[in-house]
SEFIZA-3560 file (N, C-alpha, C; in Angstrom, 3 decimals):
REM SEFIZA-3560
<numar><xx>78.649</xx><yy>-45.112</yy><zz>58.522</zz><atom>N</atom></numar>
<numar><xx>79.620</xx><yy>-46.180</yy><zz>58.354</zz><atom>CA</atom></numar>
<numar><xx>78.858</xx><yy>-47.444</yy><zz>57.976</zz><atom>C</atom></numar>
<numar><xx>79.265</xx><yy>-48.060</yy><zz>56.900</zz><atom>N</atom></numar>
<numar><xx>78.562</xx><yy>-49.243</yy><zz>56.421</zz><atom>CA</atom></numar>
<numar><xx>79.389</xx><yy>-50.505</yy><zz>56.664</zz><atom>C</atom></numar>
<numar><xx>78.747</xx><yy>-51.644</yy><zz>56.511</zz><atom>N</atom></numar>
<numar><xx>79.433</xx><yy>-52.928</yy><zz>56.628</zz><atom>CA</atom></numar>
<numar><xx>80.570</xx><yy>-52.988</yy><zz>55.607</zz><atom>C</atom></numar>
<numar><xx>80.311</xx><yy>-52.532</yy><zz>54.391</zz><atom>N</atom></numar>
<numar><xx>81.338</xx><yy>-52.551</yy><zz>53.350</zz><atom>CA</atom></numar>
<numar><xx>82.526</xx><yy>-51.672</yy><zz>53.718</zz><atom>C</atom></numar>
<numar><xx>82.268</xx><yy>-50.528</yy><zz>54.338</zz><atom>N</atom></numar>
<numar><xx>83.374</xx><yy>-49.655</yy><zz>54.750</zz><atom>CA</atom></numar>
<numar><xx>84.220</xx><yy>-50.304</yy><zz>55.841</zz><atom>C</atom></numar>
<numar><xx>83.570</xx><yy>-50.956</yy><zz>56.790</zz><atom>N</atom></numar>
<numar><xx>84.311</xx><yy>-51.646</yy><zz>57.840</zz><atom>CA</atom></numar>
<numar><xx>85.163</xx><yy>-52.761</yy><zz>57.231</zz><atom>C</atom></numar>
<numar><xx>84.584</xx><yy>-53.511</yy><zz>56.303</zz><atom>N</atom></numar>
<numar><xx>85.332</xx><yy>-54.568</yy><zz>55.622</zz><atom>CA</atom></numar>
<numar><xx>86.531</xx><yy>-53.986</yy><zz>54.885</zz><atom>C</atom></numar>
<numar><xx>86.333</xx><yy>-52.883</yy><zz>54.190</zz><atom>N</atom></numar>
<numar><xx>87.422</xx><yy>-52.237</yy><zz>53.467</zz><atom>CA</atom></numar>
<numar><xx>88.538</xx><yy>-51.804</yy><zz>54.420</zz><atom>C</atom></numar>
<numar><xx>88.159</xx><yy>-51.219</yy><zz>55.547</zz><atom>N</atom></numar>
<numar><xx>89.156</xx><yy>-50.768</yy><zz>56.512</zz><atom>CA</atom></numar>
<numar><xx>89.982</xx><yy>-51.927</yy><zz>57.066</zz><atom>C</atom></numar>
<numar><xx>89.351</xx><yy>-53.079</yy><zz>57.231</zz><atom>N</atom></numar>
<numar><xx>90.107</xx><yy>-54.227</yy><zz>57.738</zz><atom>CA</atom></numar>
<numar><xx>90.936</xx><yy>-54.877</yy><zz>56.640</zz><atom>C</atom></numar>
<numar><xx>90.452</xx><yy>-54.877</yy><zz>55.423</zz><atom>N</atom></numar>
<numar><xx>91.149</xx><yy>-55.558</yy><zz>54.330</zz><atom>CA</atom></numar>
<numar><xx>92.193</xx><yy>-54.680</yy><zz>53.643</zz><atom>C</atom></numar>
<numar><xx>91.852</xx><yy>-53.442</yy><zz>53.372</zz><atom>N</atom></numar>
<numar><xx>92.747</xx><yy>-52.565</yy><zz>52.609</zz><atom>CA</atom></numar>
<numar><xx>93.592</xx><yy>-51.642</yy><zz>53.479</zz><atom>C</atom></numar>
<numar><xx>93.058</xx><yy>-51.254</yy><zz>54.624</zz><atom>N</atom></numar>
<numar><xx>93.770</xx><yy>-50.336</yy><zz>55.510</zz><atom>CA</atom></numar>
<numar><xx>94.450</xx><yy>-51.058</yy><zz>56.670</zz><atom>C</atom></numar>
<numar><xx>94.248</xx><yy>-52.368</yy><zz>56.740</zz><atom>N</atom></numar>
<numar><xx>94.890</xx><yy>-53.223</yy><zz>57.740</zz><atom>CA</atom></numar>
<numar><xx>94.571</xx><yy>-52.828</yy><zz>59.179</zz><atom>C</atom></numar>
<numar><xx>93.374</xx><yy>-52.341</yy><zz>59.409</zz><atom>N</atom></numar>
<numar><xx>92.927</xx><yy>-52.048</yy><zz>60.772</zz><atom>CA</atom></numar>
<numar><xx>92.573</xx><yy>-53.383</yy><zz>61.424</zz><atom>C</atom></numar>
<numar><xx>93.266</xx><yy>-53.728</yy><zz>62.485</zz><atom>N</atom></numar>
<numar><xx>93.052</xx><yy>-55.027</yy><zz>63.126</zz><atom>CA</atom></numar>
<numar><xx>92.544</xx><yy>-54.917</yy><zz>64.557</zz><atom>C</atom></numar>
<numar><xx>92.398</xx><yy>-53.703</yy><zz>65.054</zz><atom>N</atom></numar>
<numar><xx>91.881</xx><yy>-53.480</yy><zz>66.406</zz><atom>CA</atom></numar>
<numar><xx>90.660</xx><yy>-52.582</yy><zz>66.322</zz><atom>C</atom></numar>
<numar><xx>89.726</xx><yy>-52.803</yy><zz>67.223</zz><atom>N</atom></numar>
<numar><xx>88.512</xx><yy>-51.991</yy><zz>67.246</zz><atom>CA</atom></numar>
<numar><xx>88.843</xx><yy>-50.522</yy><zz>67.486</zz><atom>C</atom></numar>
<numar><xx>89.766</xx><yy>-50.275</yy><zz>68.391</zz><atom>N</atom></numar>
<numar><xx>90.171</xx><yy>-48.897</yy><zz>68.659</zz><atom>CA</atom></numar>
<numar><xx>90.737</xx><yy>-48.212</yy><zz>67.434</zz><atom>C</atom></numar>
<numar><xx>91.506</xx><yy>-48.934</yy><zz>66.659</zz><atom>N</atom></numar>
<numar><xx>92.062</xx><yy>-48.375</yy><zz>65.435</zz><atom>CA</atom></numar>
<numar><xx>90.946</xx><yy>-48.008</yy><zz>64.463</zz><atom>C</atom></numar>
<numar><xx>89.971</xx><yy>-48.874</yy><zz>64.340</zz><atom>N</atom></numar>
<numar><xx>88.840</xx><yy>-48.587</yy><zz>63.456</zz><atom>CA</atom></numar>
<numar><xx>88.088</xx><yy>-47.337</yy><zz>63.896</zz><atom>C</atom></numar>
<numar><xx>87.709</xx><yy>-47.296</yy><zz>65.156</zz><atom>N</atom></numar>
<numar><xx>86.826</xx><yy>-46.225</yy><zz>65.636</zz><atom>CA</atom></numar>
<numar><xx>87.577</xx><yy>-44.925</yy><zz>65.901</zz><atom>C</atom></numar>
<numar><xx>88.745</xx><yy>-45.011</yy><zz>66.508</zz><atom>N</atom></numar>
<numar><xx>89.460</xx><yy>-43.797</yy><zz>66.895</zz><atom>CA</atom></numar>
<numar><xx>90.296</xx><yy>-43.193</yy><zz>65.776</zz><atom>C</atom></numar>
<numar><xx>90.801</xx><yy>-44.009</yy><zz>64.868</zz><atom>N</atom></numar>
<numar><xx>91.730</xx><yy>-43.505</yy><zz>63.867</zz><atom>CA</atom></numar>
<numar><xx>91.238</xx><yy>-43.574</yy><zz>62.425</zz><atom>C</atom></numar>
<numar><xx>90.254</xx><yy>-44.413</yy><zz>62.154</zz><atom>N</atom></numar>
<numar><xx>89.823</xx><yy>-44.606</yy><zz>60.768</zz><atom>CA</atom></numar>
<numar><xx>88.437</xx><yy>-44.055</yy><zz>60.482</zz><atom>C</atom></numar>
<numar><xx>87.768</xx><yy>-43.547</yy><zz>61.510</zz><atom>N</atom></numar>
<numar><xx>86.455</xx><yy>-42.922</yy><zz>61.327</zz><atom>CA</atom></numar>
<numar><xx>86.419</xx><yy>-41.621</yy><zz>62.126</zz><atom>C</atom></numar>
<numar><xx>85.373</xx><yy>-40.861</yy><zz>61.935</zz><atom>N</atom></numar>
<numar><xx>85.186</xx><yy>-39.625</yy><zz>62.713</zz><atom>CA</atom></numar>
<numar><xx>84.207</xx><yy>-39.823</yy><zz>63.863</zz><atom>C</atom></numar>
<numar><xx>83.799</xx><yy>-41.055</yy><zz>64.124</zz><atom>N</atom></numar>
<numar><xx>82.774</xx><yy>-41.322</yy><zz>65.143</zz><atom>CA</atom></numar>
<numar><xx>83.154</xx><yy>-40.807</yy><zz>66.523</zz><atom>C</atom></numar>
<numar><xx>84.390</xx><yy>-41.012</yy><zz>66.926</zz><atom>N</atom></numar>
<numar><xx>84.795</xx><yy>-40.576</yy><zz>68.264</zz><atom>CA</atom></numar>
<numar><xx>84.993</xx><yy>-39.070</yy><zz>68.320</zz><atom>C</atom></numar>
<numar><xx>85.660</xx><yy>-38.521</yy><zz>67.330</zz><atom>N</atom></numar>
<numar><xx>85.973</xx><yy>-37.095</yy><zz>67.359</zz><atom>CA</atom></numar>
<numar><xx>84.723</xx><yy>-36.228</yy><zz>67.249</zz><atom>C</atom></numar>
<numar><xx>83.699</xx><yy>-36.722</yy><zz>66.584</zz><atom>N</atom></numar>
<numar><xx>82.454</xx><yy>-35.958</yy><zz>66.462</zz><atom>CA</atom></numar>
<numar><xx>81.480</xx><yy>-36.238</yy><zz>67.601</zz><atom>C</atom></numar>
<numar><xx>81.850</xx><yy>-37.181</yy><zz>68.473</zz><atom>N</atom></numar>
<numar><xx>80.982</xx><yy>-37.494</yy><zz>69.607</zz><atom>CA</atom></numar>
<numar><xx>79.779</xx><yy>-38.340</yy><zz>69.245</zz><atom>C</atom></numar>
<numar><xx>79.841</xx><yy>-39.036</yy><zz>68.128</zz><atom>N</atom></numar>
<numar><xx>78.705</xx><yy>-39.861</yy><zz>67.724</zz><atom>CA</atom></numar>
<numar><xx>78.859</xx><yy>-41.327</yy><zz>68.104</zz><atom>C</atom></numar>
<numar><xx>80.005</xx><yy>-41.706</yy><zz>68.645</zz><atom>N</atom></numar>
<numar><xx>80.179</xx><yy>-43.100</yy><zz>69.053</zz><atom>CA</atom></numar>
<numar><xx>79.341</xx><yy>-43.366</yy><zz>70.299</zz><atom>C</atom></numar>
<numar><xx>78.705</xx><yy>-44.508</yy><zz>70.323</zz><atom>N</atom></numar>
<numar><xx>77.922</xx><yy>-44.910</yy><zz>71.479</zz><atom>CA</atom></numar>
<numar><xx>78.037</xx><yy>-46.422</yy><zz>71.652</zz><atom>C</atom></numar>
<numar><xx>77.412</xx><yy>-46.946</yy><zz>72.659</zz><atom>N</atom></numar>
<numar><xx>77.499</xx><yy>-48.377</yy><zz>72.944</zz><atom>CA</atom></numar>
<numar><xx>76.962</xx><yy>-49.212</yy><zz>71.787</zz><atom>C</atom></numar>
<numar><xx>75.832</xx><yy>-48.814</yy><zz>71.233</zz><atom>N</atom></numar>
<numar><xx>75.231</xx><yy>-49.562</yy><zz>70.136</zz><atom>CA</atom></numar>
<numar><xx>76.126</xx><yy>-49.610</yy><zz>68.913</zz><atom>C</atom></numar>
<numar><xx>76.693</xx><yy>-48.462</yy><zz>68.535</zz><atom>N</atom></numar>
<numar><xx>77.603</xx><yy>-48.434</yy><zz>67.393</zz><atom>CA</atom></numar>
<numar><xx>78.855</xx><yy>-49.254</yy><zz>67.659</zz><atom>C</atom></numar>
<numar><xx>79.363</xx><yy>-49.167</yy><zz>68.862</zz><atom>N</atom></numar>
<numar><xx>80.547</xx><yy>-49.941</yy><zz>69.223</zz><atom>CA</atom></numar>
<numar><xx>80.285</xx><yy>-51.433</yy><zz>69.055</zz><atom>C</atom></numar>
<numar><xx>79.157</xx><yy>-51.885</yy><zz>69.563</zz><atom>N</atom></numar>
<numar><xx>78.792</xx><yy>-53.304</yy><zz>69.437</zz><atom>CA</atom></numar>
<numar><xx>78.646</xx><yy>-53.713</yy><zz>67.977</zz><atom>C</atom></numar>
<numar><xx>77.975</xx><yy>-52.874</yy><zz>67.198</zz><atom>N</atom></numar>
<numar><xx>77.746</xx><yy>-53.193</yy><zz>65.786</zz><atom>CA</atom></numar>
<numar><xx>79.057</xx><yy>-53.244</yy><zz>65.005</zz><atom>C</atom></numar>
<numar><xx>79.909</xx><yy>-52.268</yy><zz>65.218</zz><atom>N</atom></numar>
<numar><xx>81.192</xx><yy>-52.246</yy><zz>64.506</zz><atom>CA</atom></numar>
<numar><xx>82.059</xx><yy>-53.424</yy><zz>64.930</zz><atom>C</atom></numar>
<numar><xx>82.048</xx><yy>-53.735</yy><zz>66.227</zz><atom>N</atom></numar>
<numar><xx>82.829</xx><yy>-54.883</yy><zz>66.716</zz><atom>CA</atom></numar>
<numar><xx>82.327</xx><yy>-56.189</yy><zz>66.102</zz><atom>C</atom></numar>
<numar><xx>81.048</xx><yy>-56.314</yy><zz>65.908</zz><atom>N</atom></numar>
<numar><xx>80.498</xx><yy>-57.529</yy><zz>65.299</zz><atom>CA</atom></numar>
<numar><xx>80.965</xx><yy>-57.687</yy><zz>63.863</zz><atom>C</atom></numar>
<numar><xx>80.886</xx><yy>-56.617</yy><zz>63.103</zz><atom>N</atom></numar>
<numar><xx>81.313</xx><yy>-56.680</yy><zz>61.703</zz><atom>CA</atom></numar>
<numar><xx>82.823</xx><yy>-56.899</yy><zz>61.616</zz><atom>C</atom></numar>
<numar><xx>83.581</xx><yy>-56.125</yy><zz>62.377</zz><atom>N</atom></numar>
<numar><xx>85.038</xx><yy>-56.275</yy><zz>62.357</zz><atom>CA</atom></numar>
<numar><xx>85.435</xx><yy>-57.679</yy><zz>62.794</zz><atom>C</atom></numar>
<numar><xx>84.747</xx><yy>-58.185</yy><zz>63.803</zz><atom>N</atom></numar>
<numar><xx>85.038</xx><yy>-59.533</yy><zz>64.288</zz><atom>CA</atom></numar>
<numar><xx>84.818</xx><yy>-60.591</yy><zz>63.229</zz><atom>C</atom></numar>
<numar><xx>83.758</xx><yy>-60.448</yy><zz>62.454</zz><atom>N</atom></numar>
<numar><xx>83.525</xx><yy>-61.394</yy><zz>61.348</zz><atom>CA</atom></numar>
<numar><xx>84.633</xx><yy>-61.291</yy><zz>60.305</zz><atom>C</atom></numar>
<numar><xx>85.020</xx><yy>-60.078</yy><zz>59.989</zz><atom>N</atom></numar>
<numar><xx>86.056</xx><yy>-59.863</yy><zz>58.982</zz><atom>CA</atom></numar>
<numar><xx>87.423</xx><yy>-60.377</yy><zz>59.451</zz><atom>C</atom></numar>
<numar><xx>87.687</xx><yy>-60.231</yy><zz>60.738</zz><atom>N</atom></numar>
<numar><xx>89.018</xx><yy>-60.558</yy><zz>61.271</zz><atom>CA</atom></numar>
<numar><xx>89.088</xx><yy>-61.902</yy><zz>61.984</zz><atom>C</atom></numar>
<numar><xx>87.970</xx><yy>-62.610</yy><zz>62.030</zz><atom>N</atom></numar>
<numar><xx>87.966</xx><yy>-63.940</yy><zz>62.635</zz><atom>CA</atom></numar>
<numar><xx>88.034</xx><yy>-63.946</yy><zz>64.157</zz><atom>C</atom></numar>
<numar><xx>87.505</xx><yy>-62.897</yy><zz>64.790</zz><atom>N</atom></numar>
<numar><xx>87.508</xx><yy>-62.847</yy><zz>66.250</zz><atom>CA</atom></numar>
<numar><xx>86.462</xx><yy>-63.802</yy><zz>66.805</zz><atom>C</atom></numar>
<numar><xx>86.799</xx><yy>-64.441</yy><zz>67.925</zz><atom>N</atom></numar>
<numar><xx>85.776</xx><yy>-65.177</yy><zz>68.660</zz><atom>CA</atom></numar>
<numar><xx>85.088</xx><yy>-64.195</yy><zz>69.615</zz><atom>C</atom></numar>
<numar><xx>84.090</xx><yy>-64.681</yy><zz>70.335</zz><atom>N</atom></numar>
<numar><xx>83.324</xx><yy>-63.796</yy><zz>71.220</zz><atom>CA</atom></numar>
<numar><xx>84.200</xx><yy>-63.173</yy><zz>72.302</zz><atom>C</atom></numar>
<numar><xx>85.130</xx><yy>-63.932</yy><zz>72.851</zz><atom>N</atom></numar>
<numar><xx>86.010</xx><yy>-63.405</yy><zz>73.897</zz><atom>CA</atom></numar>
<numar><xx>86.869</xx><yy>-62.264</yy><zz>73.353</zz><atom>C</atom></numar>
<numar><xx>87.389</xx><yy>-62.428</yy><zz>72.158</zz><atom>N</atom></numar>
<numar><xx>88.212</xx><yy>-61.370</yy><zz>71.547</zz><atom>CA</atom></numar>
<numar><xx>87.355</xx><yy>-60.150</yy><zz>71.247</zz><atom>C</atom></numar>
<numar><xx>86.152</xx><yy>-60.351</yy><zz>70.747</zz><atom>N</atom></numar>
<numar><xx>85.257</xx><yy>-59.224</yy><zz>70.461</zz><atom>CA</atom></numar>
<numar><xx>84.973</xx><yy>-58.425</yy><zz>71.724</zz><atom>C</atom></numar>
<numar><xx>84.666</xx><yy>-59.116</yy><zz>72.821</zz><atom>N</atom></numar>
<numar><xx>84.392</xx><yy>-58.441</yy><zz>74.096</zz><atom>CA</atom></numar>
<numar><xx>85.641</xx><yy>-57.699</yy><zz>74.590</zz><atom>C</atom></numar>
<numar><xx>86.810</xx><yy>-58.344</yy><zz>74.459</zz><atom>N</atom></numar>
<numar><xx>88.063</xx><yy>-57.714</yy><zz>74.896</zz><atom>CA</atom></numar>
<numar><xx>88.351</xx><yy>-56.444</yy><zz>74.092</zz><atom>C</atom></numar>
<numar><xx>88.080</xx><yy>-56.478</yy><zz>72.791</zz><atom>N</atom></numar>
<numar><xx>88.287</xx><yy>-55.300</yy><zz>71.945</zz><atom>CA</atom></numar>
<numar><xx>87.374</xx><yy>-54.157</yy><zz>72.384</zz><atom>C</atom></numar>
<numar><xx>86.132</xx><yy>-54.471</yy><zz>72.695</zz><atom>N</atom></numar>
<numar><xx>85.189</xx><yy>-53.455</yy><zz>73.164</zz><atom>CA</atom></numar>
<numar><xx>85.666</xx><yy>-52.863</yy><zz>74.484</zz><atom>C</atom></numar>
<numar><xx>86.065</xx><yy>-53.719</yy><zz>75.402</zz><atom>N</atom></numar>
<numar><xx>86.520</xx><yy>-53.231</yy><zz>76.710</zz><atom>CA</atom></numar>
<numar><xx>87.762</xx><yy>-52.357</yy><zz>76.574</zz><atom>C</atom></numar>
<numar><xx>88.691</xx><yy>-52.756</yy><zz>75.714</zz><atom>N</atom></numar>
<numar><xx>89.899</xx><yy>-51.956</yy><zz>75.512</zz><atom>CA</atom></numar>
<numar><xx>89.553</xx><yy>-50.594</yy><zz>74.924</zz><atom>C</atom></numar>
<numar><xx>88.624</xx><yy>-50.572</yy><zz>73.973</zz><atom>N</atom></numar>
<numar><xx>88.195</xx><yy>-49.303</yy><zz>73.392</zz><atom>CA</atom></numar>
<numar><xx>87.578</xx><yy>-48.402</yy><zz>74.459</zz><atom>C</atom></numar>
<numar><xx>86.727</xx><yy>-48.952</yy><zz>75.307</zz><atom>N</atom></numar>
<numar><xx>86.078</xx><yy>-48.151</yy><zz>76.347</zz><atom>CA</atom></numar>
<numar><xx>87.109</xx><yy>-47.585</yy><zz>77.316</zz><atom>C</atom></numar>
<numar><xx>88.099</xx><yy>-48.372</yy><zz>77.679</zz><atom>N</atom></numar>
<numar><xx>89.179</xx><yy>-47.886</yy><zz>78.550</zz><atom>CA</atom></numar>
<numar><xx>89.932</xx><yy>-46.748</yy><zz>77.866</zz><atom>C</atom></numar>
<numar><xx>90.261</xx><yy>-46.917</yy><zz>76.585</zz><atom>N</atom></numar>
<numar><xx>90.959</xx><yy>-45.858</yy><zz>75.850</zz><atom>CA</atom></numar>
<numar><xx>90.115</xx><yy>-44.592</yy><zz>75.746</zz><atom>C</atom></numar>
<numar><xx>88.830</xx><yy>-44.741</yy><zz>75.475</zz><atom>N</atom></numar>
<numar><xx>87.954</xx><yy>-43.570</yy><zz>75.397</zz><atom>CA</atom></numar>
<numar><xx>87.930</xx><yy>-42.814</yy><zz>76.718</zz><atom>C</atom></numar>
<numar><xx>87.876</xx><yy>-43.559</yy><zz>77.811</zz><atom>N</atom></numar>
<numar><xx>87.846</xx><yy>-42.898</yy><zz>79.117</zz><atom>CA</atom></numar>
<numar><xx>89.193</xx><yy>-42.277</yy><zz>79.467</zz><atom>C</atom></numar>
<numar><xx>90.270</xx><yy>-43.019</yy><zz>79.294</zz><atom>N</atom></numar>
<numar><xx>91.598</xx><yy>-42.533</yy><zz>79.679</zz><atom>CA</atom></numar>
<numar><xx>92.082</xx><yy>-41.365</yy><zz>78.837</zz><atom>C</atom></numar>
<numar><xx>91.841</xx><yy>-41.410</yy><zz>77.543</zz><atom>N</atom></numar>
<numar><xx>92.415</xx><yy>-40.414</yy><zz>76.645</zz><atom>CA</atom></numar>
<numar><xx>91.439</xx><yy>-39.346</yy><zz>76.180</zz><atom>C</atom></numar>
<numar><xx>90.142</xx><yy>-39.614</yy><zz>76.311</zz><atom>N</atom></numar>
<numar><xx>89.160</xx><yy>-38.677</yy><zz>75.774</zz><atom>CA</atom></numar>
<numar><xx>88.085</xx><yy>-38.270</yy><zz>76.780</zz><atom>C</atom></numar>
<numar><xx>88.120</xx><yy>-38.838</yy><zz>77.985</zz><atom>N</atom></numar>
<numar><xx>87.167</xx><yy>-38.474</yy><zz>79.022</zz><atom>CA</atom></numar>
<numar><xx>85.747</xx><yy>-38.937</yy><zz>78.760</zz><atom>C</atom></numar>
<numar><xx>85.589</xx><yy>-39.964</yy><zz>77.918</zz><atom>N</atom></numar>
<numar><xx>84.265</xx><yy>-40.501</yy><zz>77.602</zz><atom>CA</atom></numar>
<numar><xx>84.149</xx><yy>-41.874</yy><zz>78.245</zz><atom>C</atom></numar>
<numar><xx>83.289</xx><yy>-41.987</yy><zz>79.245</zz><atom>N</atom></numar>
<numar><xx>83.177</xx><yy>-43.260</yy><zz>79.960</zz><atom>CA</atom></numar>
<numar><xx>82.001</xx><yy>-44.084</yy><zz>79.453</zz><atom>C</atom></numar>
<numar><xx>81.889</xx><yy>-45.282</yy><zz>79.992</zz><atom>N</atom></numar>
<numar><xx>80.836</xx><yy>-46.212</yy><zz>79.578</zz><atom>CA</atom></numar>
<numar><xx>79.443</xx><yy>-45.614</yy><zz>79.768</zz><atom>C</atom></numar>
<numar><xx>79.237</xx><yy>-44.906</yy><zz>80.863</zz><atom>N</atom></numar>
<numar><xx>77.899</xx><yy>-44.338</yy><zz>81.101</zz><atom>CA</atom></numar>
<numar><xx>77.554</xx><yy>-43.286</yy><zz>80.047</zz><atom>C</atom></numar>
<numar><xx>78.531</xx><yy>-42.538</yy><zz>79.576</zz><atom>N</atom></numar>
<numar><xx>78.294</xx><yy>-41.564</yy><zz>78.505</zz><atom>CA</atom></numar>
<numar><xx>77.907</xx><yy>-42.279</yy><zz>77.214</zz><atom>C</atom></numar>
<numar><xx>78.620</xx><yy>-43.359</yy><zz>76.896</zz><atom>N</atom></numar>
<numar><xx>78.296</xx><yy>-44.137</yy><zz>75.698</zz><atom>CA</atom></numar>
<numar><xx>76.894</xx><yy>-44.722</yy><zz>75.795</zz><atom>C</atom></numar>
<numar><xx>76.561</xx><yy>-45.252</yy><zz>76.971</zz><atom>N</atom></numar>
<numar><xx>75.218</xx><yy>-45.809</yy><zz>77.178</zz><atom>CA</atom></numar>
<numar><xx>74.144</xx><yy>-44.732</yy><zz>77.050</zz><atom>C</atom></numar>
<numar><xx>74.416</xx><yy>-43.559</yy><zz>77.609</zz><atom>N</atom></numar>
<numar><xx>73.451</xx><yy>-42.452</yy><zz>77.537</zz><atom>CA</atom></numar>
<numar><xx>73.218</xx><yy>-42.029</yy><zz>76.094</zz><atom>C</atom></numar>
<numar><xx>74.298</xx><yy>-41.944</yy><zz>75.316</zz><atom>N</atom></numar>
<numar><xx>74.149</xx><yy>-41.585</yy><zz>73.900</zz><atom>CA</atom></numar>
<numar><xx>73.274</xx><yy>-42.608</yy><zz>73.173</zz><atom>C</atom></numar>
<numar><xx>73.482</xx><yy>-43.876</yy><zz>73.477</zz><atom>N</atom></numar>
<numar><xx>72.679</xx><yy>-44.921</yy><zz>72.845</zz><atom>CA</atom></numar>
<numar><xx>71.215</xx><yy>-44.750</yy><zz>73.197</zz><atom>C</atom></numar>
<numar><xx>70.940</xx><yy>-44.512</yy><zz>74.477</zz><atom>N</atom></numar>
<numar><xx>69.553</xx><yy>-44.321</yy><zz>74.913</zz><atom>CA</atom></numar>
<numar><xx>68.923</xx><yy>-43.121</yy><zz>74.236</zz><atom>C</atom></numar>
<numar><xx>69.655</xx><yy>-42.033</yy><zz>74.118</zz><atom>N</atom></numar>
<numar><xx>69.134</xx><yy>-40.825</yy><zz>73.478</zz><atom>CA</atom></numar>
<numar><xx>68.838</xx><yy>-41.061</yy><zz>72.008</zz><atom>C</atom></numar>
<numar><xx>69.679</xx><yy>-41.817</yy><zz>71.348</zz><atom>N</atom></numar>
<numar><xx>69.497</xx><yy>-42.066</yy><zz>69.926</zz><atom>CA</atom></numar>
<numar><xx>68.412</xx><yy>-43.076</yy><zz>69.624</zz><atom>C</atom></numar>
<numar><xx>68.101</xx><yy>-43.909</yy><zz>70.591</zz><atom>N</atom></numar>
<numar><xx>67.090</xx><yy>-44.938</yy><zz>70.350</zz><atom>CA</atom></numar>
<numar><xx>65.761</xx><yy>-44.624</yy><zz>71.028</zz><atom>C</atom></numar>
<numar><xx>65.696</xx><yy>-43.503</yy><zz>71.728</zz><atom>N</atom></numar>
<numar><xx>64.442</xx><yy>-43.122</yy><zz>72.391</zz><atom>CA</atom></numar>
<numar><xx>63.400</xx><yy>-42.772</yy><zz>71.345</zz><atom>C</atom></numar>
<numar><xx>62.159</xx><yy>-43.188</yy><zz>71.559</zz><atom>N</atom></numar>
<numar><xx>61.105</xx><yy>-42.870</yy><zz>70.584</zz><atom>CA</atom></numar>
<numar><xx>60.775</xx><yy>-41.375</yy><zz>70.622</zz><atom>C</atom></numar>
<numar><xx>60.413</xx><yy>-40.860</yy><zz>69.475</zz><atom>N</atom></numar>
<numar><xx>59.961</xx><yy>-39.471</yy><zz>69.387</zz><atom>CA</atom></numar>
<numar><xx>58.546</xx><yy>-39.376</yy><zz>69.965</zz><atom>C</atom></numar>
<numar><xx>58.310</xx><yy>-38.346</yy><zz>70.685</zz><atom>N</atom></numar>
<numar><xx>56.983</xx><yy>-38.136</yy><zz>71.256</zz><atom>CA</atom></numar>
<numar><xx>56.250</xx><yy>-37.028</yy><zz>70.541</zz><atom>C</atom></numar>
//
């Protein structure tokens, strides 16, 4: 997922919520590739495109995490673990 794709989704597909972007407009959640780092990065880009302030960006992230846990059984610790696994150095 690129910055340009996120911009396109907000401008052409009218995605205005982080959950809509991640859960409905990408395969990140369904393939199990969403993690804390990706969530933060996507929220930053979407926030710039949609004019979110920091409070709104944080609220969007929190709402997404609640939805992931309630509807998909993926909690914050799972997202954090995925981030750690993906950023761990190769030995």
